[in-house]
N, C-alpha and C positions, 0 to 999 in steps of 0.2 A: 703761338695762337693758331688754333684751327679755324679755317674760314670755309663756309659752305656757301656756294653760289646756287641760288634757286629760291623761288617763291614759296611762301609758307603753305599755300593751299595745293601744292603738288604732292600727289601720293608718294612719288619716289623721293622727294625731298623730306617728306614726313618720316619715311623709313630711317633716313640718316639722322634727323634731328631727334627722333625718339631714342635711337640708339645712343647718341651722345649724352642725352639727359640721363638715361638709365645707367650709363657708365660714370656719370658725374664729371663729364668733360666740358669745360667752358669753350665757347666758340662764338664767332661772329658770323651771322647769316646776312647775305646780301641779296636783295630782290633781283632776280633775273627770270626771264621767260614770261610767256602769255602777255598780259597787258603791260608788263614792265619792259619787255623787249630785251635788247642787249646781247642776244645770242649770235648775231651775225657779225659782230665786230671782230677785227683781226685779233684783238687781245683775248676775247673769249674763245675763238676758234683755235687759238694756240693751246688753250687748256683742254678743250674738247672739240675735235674736228667735226663731230656730229652735230654740234650746235644744240645740245640738249642739257637739261639739268637733271640731277644735281652734279656739281663738281665739288670736290673737296681738296683743299690744300692744307698740308700739315708739314711745316718746315719745308724740306726740299721735295716732299712727295705731293704729286698732283694726280688725282684719280677721278675717273668717271665710271658710270654703271653702279647703280645703288648697291647691289649685293656685293660687288667687289669692294666697295667702300666699307660696307658692314663687316666683311671678313678682315679687312685691314685693321679696322678699329678694334675688333675683337681680339685679333692676334697680337696687336701692340699694347692694348690697354686693359683688356678684360681678363678675368680669371674664371676658372671652372666654378660652377657648372654652366655659366652663360655660353661659353664656347669651349668645350673640354679639350684638353691637350691630348688625351688618349684617342688614337684614331677610331677605335671601335665605339667609344662613347660619343665622339664628335660626329660620326657618320649619320646617325639618325637625325641629329640637329640639322646637318647640311641637307639631308634628304627632304625633310619637311620644309626647310627654307626654300629649296629649289621648287618644290610643289607649290608653295605659297606664291612665289613670283611667277613661275612658268605656267601654272594652271589656274590657281584661284584668282590672282589679280588679272591675268589675261582674260578669263571668262567673265569678269565683272567690269573692268574699267571701260573697255570700248563698247561691247555689246549691250551693257546695261546702264552703267553710269552716264557715259557721254551720250548715248542714245536717248536717255531720259532728259538730261538737262540741256542738250543741244540737239533736238530731234531733227532729222533730215527734212528737206523741203517737201511739203505735202503731208507731213506728219509721220508718225511711226506706224509700221505695219503690225497690227495686233497679233497676227499669226507668228511673225518673227519674234515679237516680244515674248510671247508665250513659250516659244522654243528656247530662247536664250535663258529665260527664267528656269525652265525645267532642267536645262543643262547645268546651270549654276547650283540649283538645289541638289543635284546629284553630287556635286563637289562638296557642298556643305554636309551632306549625309556621310561622306567619307571622313570629313573632319570630326563630325559628331561621334562617329564610331571610334575614331582614334582617341578622342578625349576620354570617353568612357567615364570612369570615376576619378580620373586624374585632374588636377587643377590646371595643368598646362599641356602643351602639345606633345612633348616627349616625356611627360611624367610629372614628378612632383616639383621640378625646378623650372623657373622662368629662364628661357634661353633665347638665343638669336632666332630660332625658329618661330617663337611667338611674335616677334617683331614683324617678320616677313608675312606670316599668316594673319596676324591680328590687325595690321594697319588698314586693311580694306573694310573691316567690319563696321567701323563707325559710319561710313557712307552707306553700307548695305542696310544697316538698321535705321537710318534716318531718311533714306530716299523714299519717294512716294511710289513704292512698288508693292505688290502683294508678296507676303513672306509665309512660307510653310512653317509649321511649328517644329522647333528643334530645341527642346528644353535644356539639353546639355550645352548646346552652343550658346543659348541665352545666358546661362550661368557663367560660361567662360567669358563672354563679352562683358558681363557685369564685373568680373574680376579685373579685366583690362581697364575698364573705365574708372576703377578705384585707384589705379596707379597714377600718381601726379604727372609723370612724364607723358603718359598717354593723353591725359586730359589737356595738357599744355600744347602738345605738338601734333596730335592726331584729331582731336575733337574740335576742329576748326571749320568755320563756315565756308561753304563752297558756293554761296550765292553769287559771288562775282564771276563764277565760271559759266553761269547760265546764259543761254542765248538771249539777246535783248528782245524785249516784248515789242511786237509790231505796233 
């Protein structure tokens, strides 16, 4: 049995849970992190010395870092085209997955998402907010251009890249922020929301993460 350690409303845990569901893999998820705590116990630190979620255990394998977990699951359980065996076919999937985690999520999670739901003392700086939104919109323009007329990030097939790129979009489209028009991206997001695994594991309320009202 696969076990995932991490709260359901963690973006990085959602990456793993969505992947497991798309691959049809059963698992047990245990709440750790944020209000659930449990990250500083010796038992958890033995699994991940960084004290972060997610952690995945599968038989004798224990892994942390969400994208490493995704690649393990894809390599062990998936078939092409989700994560192609041919290096030339797999490289674009890995490239866009790296971009999704290292660029798209990075430029959204802290500067926009957390700054909106847990603004710093004294409130948000409107100029800083505008700058971060402009930066993120440029990232979305890159994605919009890549999608073109294709249904998914690397073409006609749903792949691991769509999971890493697409998992931030639910929060982007539901957060109280201004959004520039991106019709191609809108259509892509609609395709993701129609996937049962996305609806179950990504379209999850994040209200519990908001700063308490004074």
